[in-house]
Structures are given as structure tokens and as C-alpha cells.
C-alpha positions, 0 to 999 in steps of 0.5 A: 524610645520616648522622653518627657517634655521636661527632659526635652526642655532641660537638655539640648540634643547632644545631652539627650543623645548621651543619656539615651545611649547610656540607658540603652547600654544598660539594656544591651549589657543585660543590667536591667535583666539582672535587676528585674530577676533580683527584684522578682526573687526578693518579692517572691521571698517577701510575700509568704513572710507577709502573709505569715506575719498577718496570720500571726497578728490576726490570731491565725490557727485554731485552738480547741477552745475557739468556736468556729469562725471566732477570732482570738480578739472576739472571744466572749468572757 
């Protein structure tokens, strides 16, 4: 396990040992696994929504009066 120089300067050996033991307990109890799965699921739900909202804003879809390759904001009068 690695710690930063700042943490080594800030804490004495006993405090550092307690912090590392606490963090390793999270790994042992699989707290980190549950958090990682939750974050991955949230990201998987969010990404399609982001693409959908960008498509809507940038004139996604086609209509019969649009020429090929011409966006909604690029129409000529």
C-alpha cells in the first residue's frame, strides 16, 4: 500500500496505521465493490441519456424538408 509524503508528515506511525487499517477494512467488507457497481450502473444509465439530449439539441432526426447533411440550424430561407 502507498501513502503520500504529505500524509507521512501529517500523521505519526500509530495514526497512519489506524487510517490504513480502516481503509483495508472497507476492502475486506466489500464496501468498495458495492460502491463501484453502483457507480458503473449510474454511468450506464446516464450515458444514453446524454447522447439523447445532445441529439435533440443539435437537431437530430430527419424531416422531409431537410436536405441530406443539413442540420436544423443550417437551413437557408
